[in-house]
N, CA and C atoms as a LAMMPS dump frame, in Angstrom:
ITEM: TIMESTEP
0
ITEM: NUMBER OF ATOMS
546
ITEM: BOX BOUNDS ff ff ff
-5.0000000000000000e+02 5.0000000000000000e+02
-5.0000000000000000e+02 5.0000000000000000e+02
-5.0000000000000000e+02 5.0000000000000000e+02
ITEM: ATOMS id mol type element x y z
1 1 1 N -127.555 436.726 -68.065
2 1 2 C -127.786 436.72 -69.426
3 1 3 C -128.443 435.492 -69.889
4 2 1 N -129.457 435.509 -70.848
5 2 2 C -130.148 434.25 -71.143
6 2 3 C -129.852 434.153 -72.647
7 3 1 N -129.344 432.921 -73.067
8 3 2 C -129.064 432.62 -74.467
9 3 3 C -129.764 431.246 -74.663
10 4 1 N -130.542 431.376 -75.785
11 4 2 C -131.32 430.107 -76.266
12 4 3 C -132.177 429.602 -75.046
13 5 1 N -132.664 430.53 -74.095
14 5 2 C -133.583 430.054 -73.128
15 5 3 C -132.91 429.586 -71.9
16 6 1 N -131.6 429.523 -71.872
17 6 2 C -130.972 428.979 -70.615
18 6 3 C -129.952 430.101 -70.078
19 7 1 N -129.824 430.082 -68.79
20 7 2 C -128.883 431.21 -68.39
21 7 3 C -127.512 430.533 -68.234
22 8 1 N -126.485 431.34 -68.507
23 8 2 C -125.086 430.895 -68.264
24 8 3 C -124.787 431.288 -66.866
25 9 1 N -123.573 430.936 -66.371
26 9 2 C -123.03 431.383 -65.172
27 9 3 C -122.821 430.138 -64.19
28 10 1 N -122.501 430.482 -63.019
29 10 2 C -122.126 429.496 -61.988
30 10 3 C -120.906 429.864 -61.178
31 11 1 N -120.181 428.901 -60.94
32 11 2 C -118.866 429.131 -60.169
33 11 3 C -117.754 428.388 -60.822
34 12 1 N -116.51 429.018 -60.807
35 12 2 C -115.427 428.359 -61.309
36 12 3 C -114.11 428.613 -60.431
37 13 1 N -113.076 427.999 -60.67
38 13 2 C -111.807 428.24 -59.976
39 13 3 C -111.587 427.159 -58.946
40 14 1 N -110.914 427.7 -57.899
41 14 2 C -110.369 426.677 -56.759
42 14 3 C -111.379 426.264 -55.783
43 15 1 N -112.32 425.335 -56.358
44 15 2 C -113.324 425.015 -55.313
45 15 3 C -113.289 423.472 -54.853
46 16 1 N -112.161 422.871 -55.386
47 16 2 C -112.024 421.458 -54.768
48 16 3 C -111.772 421.5 -53.312
49 17 1 N -112.532 420.674 -52.631
50 17 2 C -112.512 420.59 -51.177
51 17 3 C -113.272 421.559 -50.338
52 18 1 N -113.85 422.608 -51.215
53 18 2 C -114.729 423.594 -50.44
54 18 3 C -116.142 422.795 -50.135
55 19 1 N -116.664 423.143 -48.904
56 19 2 C -117.822 422.339 -48.604
57 19 3 C -118.854 422.598 -49.721
58 20 1 N -119.718 421.402 -49.811
59 20 2 C -120.71 421.335 -50.877
60 20 3 C -121.721 422.479 -50.747
61 21 1 N -122.26 422.606 -49.642
62 21 2 C -123.313 423.688 -49.458
63 21 3 C -122.982 425.068 -49.965
64 22 1 N -121.616 425.395 -49.643
65 22 2 C -121.048 426.628 -50.061
66 22 3 C -120.91 426.654 -51.675
67 23 1 N -120.253 425.668 -52.105
68 23 2 C -120.088 425.732 -53.668
69 23 3 C -121.507 425.604 -54.399
70 24 1 N -122.424 424.847 -53.854
71 24 2 C -123.721 424.747 -54.424
72 24 3 C -124.478 426.21 -54.428
73 25 1 N -124.319 426.886 -53.31
74 25 2 C -124.874 428.167 -53.074
75 25 3 C -124.222 429.19 -54.142
76 26 1 N -122.918 429.152 -54.218
77 26 2 C -122.237 430.087 -55.325
78 26 3 C -122.631 429.646 -56.692
79 27 1 N -122.767 428.362 -57.018
80 27 2 C -123.232 427.973 -58.228
81 27 3 C -124.597 428.469 -58.638
82 28 1 N -125.624 428.342 -57.687
83 28 2 C -126.864 428.706 -57.886
84 28 3 C -127.02 430.174 -58.057
85 29 1 N -126.225 430.993 -57.078
86 29 2 C -126.369 432.462 -57.286
87 29 3 C -125.661 432.766 -58.714
88 30 1 N -124.598 432.288 -59.132
89 30 2 C -124.043 432.611 -60.481
90 30 3 C -124.991 432.223 -61.49
91 31 1 N -125.558 431.139 -61.576
92 31 2 C -126.559 430.682 -62.566
93 31 3 C -127.722 431.606 -62.672
94 32 1 N -128.352 431.884 -61.416
95 32 2 C -129.527 432.728 -61.383
96 32 3 C -129.243 434.157 -61.996
97 33 1 N -128.053 434.615 -61.706
98 33 2 C -127.732 435.919 -62.194
99 33 3 C -127.032 436.097 -63.601
100 34 1 N -126.631 434.884 -64.059
101 34 2 C -126.097 434.763 -65.298
102 34 3 C -124.685 435.137 -65.36
103 35 1 N -124.087 434.93 -64.324
104 35 2 C -122.599 435.384 -64.16
105 35 3 C -121.723 434.19 -63.63
106 36 1 N -120.562 434.318 -63.861
107 36 2 C -119.53 433.355 -63.435
108 36 3 C -118.773 433.808 -62.155
109 37 1 N -118.979 433.347 -61.079
110 37 2 C -118.208 433.694 -59.792
111 37 3 C -116.937 432.926 -59.811
112 38 1 N -115.813 433.715 -59.707
113 38 2 C -114.488 433.128 -59.833
114 38 3 C -113.837 432.947 -58.45
115 39 1 N -113.502 431.753 -58.003
116 39 2 C -112.943 431.521 -56.74
117 39 3 C -111.462 431.404 -56.94
118 40 1 N -110.667 432.43 -56.306
119 40 2 C -109.214 432.358 -56.56
120 40 3 C -108.51 431.59 -55.336
121 41 1 N -109.341 431.243 -54.335
122 41 2 C -108.637 430.429 -53.141
123 41 3 C -109.952 429.752 -52.429
124 42 1 N -109.747 428.56 -52.14
125 42 2 C -110.786 427.754 -51.265
126 42 3 C -110.137 427.127 -50.229
127 43 1 N -110.111 425.79 -50.283
128 43 2 C -109.506 425.005 -49.23
129 43 3 C -108.076 425.134 -49.259
130 44 1 N -107.387 425.332 -48.157
131 44 2 C -105.862 425.404 -48.082
132 44 3 C -105.47 424.454 -46.945
133 45 1 N -104.395 423.849 -47.181
134 45 2 C -103.721 423.209 -46.114
135 45 3 C -102.973 424.109 -45.152
136 46 1 N -102.321 423.629 -44.052
137 46 2 C -101.761 424.544 -43.028
138 46 3 C -100.64 425.275 -43.528
139 47 1 N -99.87 424.768 -44.491
140 47 2 C -98.735 425.41 -45.055
141 47 3 C -99.157 426.46 -46.001
142 48 1 N -100.218 426.224 -46.841
143 48 2 C -100.632 427.268 -47.773
144 48 3 C -101.302 428.414 -46.954
145 49 1 N -102.004 428.05 -46.01
146 49 2 C -102.499 429.162 -45.116
147 49 3 C -101.578 429.931 -44.428
148 50 1 N -100.453 429.367 -43.887
149 50 2 C -99.429 430.024 -43.199
150 50 3 C -98.576 431.059 -44.224
151 51 1 N -98.436 430.414 -45.391
152 51 2 C -97.713 431.238 -46.542
153 51 3 C -98.555 432.536 -46.824
154 52 1 N -99.877 432.264 -47.025
155 52 2 C -100.878 433.196 -47.372
156 52 3 C -100.813 434.378 -46.326
157 53 1 N -100.786 433.953 -45.03
158 53 2 C -100.69 434.95 -44.068
159 53 3 C -99.419 435.763 -44.105
160 54 1 N -98.331 435.026 -44.198
161 54 2 C -97.002 435.759 -44.323
162 54 3 C -97.028 436.779 -45.502
163 55 1 N -97.498 436.32 -46.587
164 55 2 C -97.499 437.276 -47.678
165 55 3 C -98.341 438.432 -47.664
166 56 1 N -99.226 438.45 -46.73
167 56 2 C -100.185 439.513 -46.554
168 56 3 C -100.249 440.286 -45.077
169 57 1 N -99.306 439.685 -44.324
170 57 2 C -99.371 440.017 -42.915
171 57 3 C -99.61 441.539 -42.484
172 58 1 N -98.688 442.283 -43.155
173 58 2 C -98.677 443.691 -42.665
174 58 3 C -99.272 444.605 -43.916
175 59 1 N -100.04 443.904 -44.802
176 59 2 C -100.651 444.684 -45.872
177 59 3 C -102.186 444.348 -45.817
178 60 1 N -102.534 443.324 -46.585
179 60 2 C -103.978 443.089 -46.726
180 60 3 C -104.63 442.493 -45.52
181 61 1 N -103.832 442.041 -44.545
182 61 2 C -104.442 441.429 -43.338
183 61 3 C -104.354 442.461 -42.181
184 62 1 N -103.996 443.691 -42.456
185 62 2 C -103.685 444.721 -41.46
186 62 3 C -105.131 445.353 -41.162
187 63 1 N -105.479 445.841 -39.995
188 63 2 C -106.643 446.459 -39.622
189 63 3 C -106.337 447.255 -38.343
190 64 1 N -106.96 448.398 -38.49
191 64 2 C -106.649 449.451 -37.21
192 64 3 C -105.108 449.53 -37.054
193 65 1 N -104.332 449.55 -38.083
194 65 2 C -102.982 449.657 -38.052
195 65 3 C -102.204 448.599 -37.277
196 66 1 N -102.892 447.384 -37.17
197 66 2 C -102.245 446.323 -36.57
198 66 3 C -102.178 445.192 -37.585
199 67 1 N -100.806 444.756 -37.664
200 67 2 C -100.565 443.67 -38.571
201 67 3 C -101.368 442.32 -38.172
202 68 1 N -101.943 441.736 -39.154
203 68 2 C -102.834 440.561 -38.825
204 68 3 C -104.112 440.921 -37.991
205 69 1 N -104.444 442.27 -38.024
206 69 2 C -105.566 442.622 -37.187
207 69 3 C -106.946 442.131 -37.633
208 70 1 N -107.053 441.633 -38.862
209 70 2 C -108.365 441.165 -39.222
210 70 3 C -108.772 439.897 -38.496
211 71 1 N -107.798 439.14 -37.896
212 71 2 C -108.105 438.013 -37.144
213 71 3 C -108.489 438.351 -35.736
214 72 1 N -109.642 437.977 -35.262
215 72 2 C -110.137 438.07 -33.993
216 72 3 C -109.286 437.347 -32.912
217 73 1 N -109.473 437.761 -31.7
218 73 2 C -108.438 437.148 -30.698
219 73 3 C -108.928 435.754 -30.269
220 74 1 N -110.099 435.243 -30.607
221 74 2 C -110.417 433.813 -30.577
222 74 3 C -109.678 432.958 -31.573
223 75 1 N -109.53 433.675 -32.701
224 75 2 C -108.882 432.828 -33.856
225 75 3 C -107.307 433.011 -33.619
226 76 1 N -106.981 434.151 -33.287
227 76 2 C -105.498 434.382 -33.082
228 76 3 C -105.262 435.179 -31.823
229 77 1 N -104.924 434.549 -30.627
230 77 2 C -104.63 435.397 -29.442
231 77 3 C -103.538 436.465 -29.756
232 78 1 N -103.807 437.538 -28.907
233 78 2 C -102.963 438.674 -29.044
234 78 3 C -101.428 438.332 -28.931
235 79 1 N -101.198 437.49 -27.965
236 79 2 C -99.68 437.223 -27.674
237 79 3 C -99.134 436.456 -29.078
238 80 1 N -99.996 435.695 -29.67
239 80 2 C -99.452 435.058 -30.912
240 80 3 C -99.365 436.03 -32.172
241 81 1 N -100.366 436.933 -32.167
242 81 2 C -100.312 437.959 -33.236
243 81 3 C -99.072 438.748 -33.009
244 82 1 N -98.749 439.181 -31.711
245 82 2 C -97.673 439.935 -31.457
246 82 3 C -96.233 439.227 -31.91
247 83 1 N -96.354 437.873 -31.591
248 83 2 C -95.13 437.053 -31.848
249 83 3 C -94.872 436.917 -33.347
250 84 1 N -96.207 436.801 -34.089
251 84 2 C -96.065 436.673 -35.481
252 84 3 C -95.462 437.945 -36.113
253 85 1 N -95.938 439.063 -35.628
254 85 2 C -95.495 440.468 -36.077
255 85 3 C -93.976 440.534 -35.832
256 86 1 N -93.607 440.179 -34.72
257 86 2 C -92.074 440.117 -34.441
258 86 3 C -91.39 439.41 -35.423
259 87 1 N -91.827 438.147 -35.62
260 87 2 C -91.092 437.283 -36.558
261 87 3 C -91.196 437.896 -37.934
262 88 1 N -92.305 438.439 -38.35
263 88 2 C -92.45 439.054 -39.71
264 88 3 C -91.511 440.249 -39.93
265 89 1 N -91.572 441.007 -38.872
266 89 2 C -90.595 442.213 -38.847
267 89 3 C -89.102 441.789 -39.042
268 90 1 N -88.69 440.799 -38.064
269 90 2 C -87.393 440.302 -38.239
270 90 3 C -87.054 439.674 -39.56
271 91 1 N -87.976 439.078 -40.259
272 91 2 C -87.731 438.472 -41.581
273 91 3 C -87.695 439.515 -42.639
274 92 1 N -88.084 440.714 -42.426
275 92 2 C -87.962 441.826 -43.332
276 92 3 C -86.913 442.771 -43.054
277 93 1 N -86.24 442.598 -41.916
278 93 2 C -85.298 443.593 -41.515
279 93 3 C -83.932 443.329 -42.209
280 94 1 N -83.58 444.231 -43.203
281 94 2 C -82.365 444.028 -43.919
282 94 3 C -80.947 444.294 -43.189
283 95 1 N -81.218 444.835 -41.965
284 95 2 C -79.984 445.1 -41.083
285 95 3 C -79.6 443.533 -40.523
286 96 1 N -80.455 442.64 -40.587
287 96 2 C -80.221 441.366 -40.04
288 96 3 C -79.612 440.491 -41.121
289 97 1 N -78.825 439.495 -40.607
290 97 2 C -78.253 438.567 -41.488
291 97 3 C -79.208 437.707 -42.275
292 98 1 N -78.938 437.233 -43.445
293 98 2 C -79.854 436.474 -44.266
294 98 3 C -80.37 435.173 -43.406
295 99 1 N -79.509 434.442 -42.598
296 99 2 C -79.93 433.369 -41.907
297 99 3 C -81.021 433.819 -40.78
298 100 1 N -80.719 434.948 -40.129
299 100 2 C -81.657 435.304 -39.102
300 100 3 C -83.038 435.73 -39.727
301 101 1 N -82.956 436.384 -40.842
302 101 2 C -84.16 436.711 -41.577
303 101 3 C -84.912 435.304 -42.011
304 102 1 N -84.169 434.425 -42.563
305 102 2 C -84.817 433.136 -42.842
306 102 3 C -85.361 432.388 -41.804
307 103 1 N -84.626 432.295 -40.62
308 103 2 C -85.131 431.813 -39.347
309 103 3 C -86.386 432.413 -38.838
310 104 1 N -86.438 433.802 -38.88
311 104 2 C -87.628 434.384 -38.47
312 104 3 C -88.822 434.013 -39.326
313 105 1 N -88.696 434.012 -40.632
314 105 2 C -89.703 433.609 -41.453
315 105 3 C -90.169 432.162 -41.202
316 106 1 N -89.106 431.297 -40.985
317 106 2 C -89.635 429.964 -40.728
318 106 3 C -90.475 429.762 -39.346
319 107 1 N -89.992 430.661 -38.382
320 107 2 C -90.758 430.695 -37.133
321 107 3 C -92.141 431.265 -37.293
322 108 1 N -92.23 432.233 -38.147
323 108 2 C -93.545 432.821 -38.469
324 108 3 C -94.482 431.789 -39.072
325 109 1 N -93.918 431.044 -40.031
326 109 2 C -94.718 429.973 -40.702
327 109 3 C -95.08 428.959 -39.675
328 110 1 N -94.136 428.451 -38.853
329 110 2 C -94.393 427.502 -37.877
330 110 3 C -95.625 427.903 -37.041
331 111 1 N -95.575 429.081 -36.346
332 111 2 C -96.678 429.51 -35.668
333 111 3 C -97.991 429.852 -36.326
334 112 1 N -97.852 430.318 -37.544
335 112 2 C -99.002 430.691 -38.407
336 112 3 C -99.772 429.347 -38.643
337 113 1 N -99.032 428.199 -38.831
338 113 2 C -99.689 426.854 -39.166
339 113 3 C -100.736 426.555 -37.934
340 114 1 N -100.557 427.063 -36.733
341 114 2 C -101.48 426.756 -35.697
342 114 3 C -102.555 427.596 -35.574
343 115 1 N -102.693 428.733 -36.496
344 115 2 C -103.82 429.598 -36.587
345 115 3 C -105.015 428.968 -37.208
346 116 1 N -106.217 429.291 -36.554
347 116 2 C -107.484 428.66 -37.049
348 116 3 C -107.896 429.57 -38.296
349 117 1 N -108.437 428.84 -39.164
350 117 2 C -108.961 429.506 -40.407
351 117 3 C -110.088 428.694 -40.944
352 118 1 N -111.061 429.41 -41.584
353 118 2 C -112.116 428.736 -42.211
354 118 3 C -111.735 428.166 -43.592
355 119 1 N -110.545 428.749 -44.18
356 119 2 C -110.032 428.077 -45.385
357 119 3 C -109.445 426.681 -45.041
358 120 1 N -109.067 426.436 -43.869
359 120 2 C -108.582 425.075 -43.491
360 120 3 C -109.644 423.965 -43.404
361 121 1 N -111.02 424.517 -43.276
362 121 2 C -111.994 423.687 -43.094
363 121 3 C -112.821 423.473 -44.411
364 122 1 N -112.494 424.332 -45.463
365 122 2 C -113.195 424.324 -46.646
366 122 3 C -114.478 425.071 -46.53
367 123 1 N -114.554 425.965 -45.604
368 123 2 C -115.692 426.765 -45.394
369 123 3 C -115.473 428.236 -45.822
370 124 1 N -114.469 428.533 -46.617
371 124 2 C -114.258 429.774 -46.925
372 124 3 C -113.83 429.919 -48.462
373 125 1 N -114.126 430.97 -49.071
374 125 2 C -113.634 431.162 -50.372
375 125 3 C -113.216 432.647 -50.537
376 126 1 N -112.164 432.838 -51.412
377 126 2 C -111.884 434.176 -51.804
378 126 3 C -112.324 434.408 -53.288
379 127 1 N -113.184 435.247 -53.638
380 127 2 C -113.71 435.5 -55.073
381 127 3 C -113.171 436.65 -55.425
382 128 1 N -112.824 436.731 -56.774
383 128 2 C -112.181 437.815 -57.41
384 128 3 C -113.151 439.035 -57.431
385 129 1 N -112.747 440.182 -57.129
386 129 2 C -113.63 441.33 -57.224
387 129 3 C -114.1 441.552 -58.707
388 130 1 N -113.372 441.208 -59.669
389 130 2 C -113.635 441.439 -61.026
390 130 3 C -114.878 440.616 -61.338
391 131 1 N -114.997 439.463 -60.702
392 131 2 C -116.129 438.527 -60.97
393 131 3 C -117.444 439.091 -60.146
394 132 1 N -117.106 439.594 -58.955
395 132 2 C -118.193 439.939 -58.069
396 132 3 C -117.912 441.474 -57.528
397 133 1 N -118.252 442.428 -58.43
398 133 2 C -118.049 443.923 -58.045
399 133 3 C -118.789 444.281 -56.848
400 134 1 N -118.173 445.21 -56.055
401 134 2 C -118.925 445.814 -54.816
402 134 3 C -120.09 446.434 -55.293
403 135 1 N -121.143 446.511 -54.523
404 135 2 C -122.578 446.902 -54.803
405 135 3 C -123.368 446.27 -55.994
406 136 1 N -122.825 445.215 -56.445
407 136 2 C -123.384 444.314 -57.491
408 136 3 C -124.516 443.404 -56.697
409 137 1 N -125.577 443.072 -57.468
410 137 2 C -126.555 442.266 -56.768
411 137 3 C -125.849 440.86 -56.191
412 138 1 N -124.899 440.486 -56.926
413 138 2 C -124.322 439.171 -56.624
414 138 3 C -123.568 439.417 -55.03
415 139 1 N -122.702 440.433 -55.006
416 139 2 C -122.155 440.925 -53.84
417 139 3 C -123.064 441.088 -52.701
418 140 1 N -124.171 441.722 -52.878
419 140 2 C -125.274 441.912 -51.881
420 140 3 C -125.916 440.682 -51.43
421 141 1 N -126.181 439.75 -52.478
422 141 2 C -126.676 438.253 -52.016
423 141 3 C -125.629 437.647 -51.145
424 142 1 N -124.445 437.58 -51.581
425 142 2 C -123.424 436.874 -50.931
426 142 3 C -123.231 437.53 -49.43
427 143 1 N -123.262 438.779 -49.417
428 143 2 C -123.125 439.43 -48.026
429 143 3 C -124.232 439.135 -47.162
430 144 1 N -125.408 438.97 -47.7
431 144 2 C -126.586 438.671 -46.973
432 144 3 C -126.598 437.303 -46.331
433 145 1 N -126.132 436.267 -47.076
434 145 2 C -126.099 434.79 -46.688
435 145 3 C -124.742 434.261 -46.196
436 146 1 N -123.73 435.068 -46.368
437 146 2 C -122.468 434.595 -45.971
438 146 3 C -121.732 435.667 -45.157
439 147 1 N -120.791 435.19 -44.343
440 147 2 C -120.043 436.182 -43.516
441 147 3 C -118.84 436.766 -44.447
442 148 1 N -118.887 438.207 -44.579
443 148 2 C -117.949 438.775 -45.296
444 148 3 C -116.842 439.34 -44.403
445 149 1 N -115.496 438.84 -44.617
446 149 2 C -114.471 439.446 -43.778
447 149 3 C -113.819 440.505 -44.599
448 150 1 N -113.882 441.666 -44.114
449 150 2 C -113.332 442.782 -44.91
450 150 3 C -111.781 442.873 -44.783
451 151 1 N -111.188 442.737 -46.041
452 151 2 C -109.824 442.874 -46.056
453 151 3 C -109.623 444.259 -46.951
454 152 1 N -109.687 445.417 -46.199
455 152 2 C -109.829 446.638 -46.868
456 152 3 C -108.604 446.957 -47.849
457 153 1 N -107.564 446.505 -47.424
458 153 2 C -106.407 446.876 -48.376
459 153 3 C -106.33 445.887 -49.564
460 154 1 N -107.089 444.973 -49.595
461 154 2 C -107.021 443.847 -50.623
462 154 3 C -107.961 444.483 -51.807
463 155 1 N -107.316 444.695 -52.93
464 155 2 C -108.052 445.173 -54.075
465 155 3 C -108.41 444.148 -55.063
466 156 1 N -108.184 442.925 -54.779
467 156 2 C -108.324 441.876 -55.854
468 156 3 C -109.348 440.82 -55.463
469 157 1 N -109.643 440.619 -54.229
470 157 2 C -110.479 439.595 -53.764
471 157 3 C -111.449 439.987 -52.582
472 158 1 N -112.557 439.28 -52.488
473 158 2 C -113.489 439.395 -51.361
474 158 3 C -113.419 438.067 -50.638
475 159 1 N -113.257 438.115 -49.306
476 159 2 C -113.293 436.746 -48.524
477 159 3 C -114.749 436.572 -48.052
478 160 1 N -115.365 435.385 -48.254
479 160 2 C -116.564 435.037 -47.66
480 160 3 C -116.517 433.679 -47.08
481 161 1 N -117.145 433.528 -45.881
482 161 2 C -117.057 432.266 -45.318
483 161 3 C -118.534 431.924 -44.702
484 162 1 N -118.732 430.697 -44.151
485 162 2 C -119.961 430.247 -43.55
486 162 3 C -119.999 430.195 -42.09
487 163 1 N -119.027 430.858 -41.587
488 163 2 C -118.953 430.845 -40.053
489 163 3 C -120.091 431.539 -39.502
490 164 1 N -120.901 430.866 -38.567
491 164 2 C -122.014 431.547 -37.932
492 164 3 C -123.242 431.586 -38.895
493 165 1 N -123.226 430.983 -40.179
494 165 2 C -124.257 431.294 -41.008
495 165 3 C -124.853 429.805 -41.429
496 166 1 N -126.047 429.763 -41.714
497 166 2 C -126.823 428.559 -42.198
498 166 3 C -127.242 428.985 -43.652
499 167 1 N -126.749 428.311 -44.586
500 167 2 C -127.166 428.628 -46.038
501 167 3 C -128.537 428.224 -46.29
502 168 1 N -129.341 428.992 -47.038
503 168 2 C -130.744 428.593 -47.372
504 168 3 C -130.853 427.453 -48.204
505 169 1 N -132.15 426.794 -48.151
506 169 2 C -132.429 425.85 -49.167
507 169 3 C -132.729 426.725 -50.42
508 170 1 N -132.111 426.279 -51.554
509 170 2 C -132.342 427.131 -52.697
510 170 3 C -133.406 426.564 -53.515
511 171 1 N -134.492 427.467 -53.551
512 171 2 C -135.788 427.079 -54.363
513 171 3 C -136.237 428.393 -55.039
514 172 1 N -137.358 428.334 -55.564
515 172 2 C -138.085 429.545 -56.242
516 172 3 C -138.289 430.672 -55.293
517 173 1 N -138.717 430.329 -53.948
518 173 2 C -138.891 431.439 -53.032
519 173 3 C -137.486 432.137 -52.594
520 174 1 N -136.502 431.312 -52.557
521 174 2 C -135.19 431.906 -52.29
522 174 3 C -134.761 432.764 -53.338
523 175 1 N -134.927 432.237 -54.517
524 175 2 C -134.5 433.048 -55.802
525 175 3 C -135.306 434.445 -55.894
526 176 1 N -136.619 434.331 -55.485
527 176 2 C -137.52 435.563 -55.46
528 176 3 C -136.948 436.513 -54.478
529 177 1 N -136.432 436.042 -53.362
530 177 2 C -135.633 436.873 -52.343
531 177 3 C -134.475 437.555 -52.94
532 178 1 N -133.783 436.757 -53.682
533 178 2 C -132.517 437.341 -54.412
534 178 3 C -132.912 438.38 -55.428
535 179 1 N -134 438.111 -56.079
536 179 2 C -134.442 439.137 -57.103
537 179 3 C -134.928 440.492 -56.394
538 180 1 N -135.429 440.362 -55.178
539 180 2 C -135.917 441.537 -54.503
540 180 3 C -134.776 442.467 -54.109
541 181 1 N -133.48 441.89 -53.876
542 181 2 C -132.303 442.578 -53.566
543 181 3 C -131.898 443.556 -54.596
544 182 1 N -131.794 444.865 -54.096
545 182 2 C -131.423 445.908 -54.979
546 182 3 C -130.066 446.614 -54.705
């Protein structure tokens, strides 16, 4: 949207600690399109990452019917994923005593803190689907230049990171490429 000759838009939310090339990219895309991209999660410490994993382990992080299945085996070896699932299931088992469940959750968190994540490096953002709807030009631009990790059961956010990607220099030629995306 253009108001008074200037476009509004950019990026807002939890961007402190997220690498500059990524936040600059989001800012420029948002400004170019006249929208505000809302980041609901960016840089996390190990405890925040482990708790995010626990909260979503057998729901939003599930893939191919495997809890934590969105994590590749280089990021999370199968034996660790299996152990995390065991701890998770034990922590949710109401037949177990409260102390056993609490201990199982603590073991999950302890092991999850060792899991690699682009969030720990400031190389990932979760953006709200409300600010970046699927099939929107913004989503298509982000998917072209960033890695999109599909969390199929997650209905509120999109995860994007820079793993294996080199962000473009943003100039008029880049913006013309964005304009050509339909």
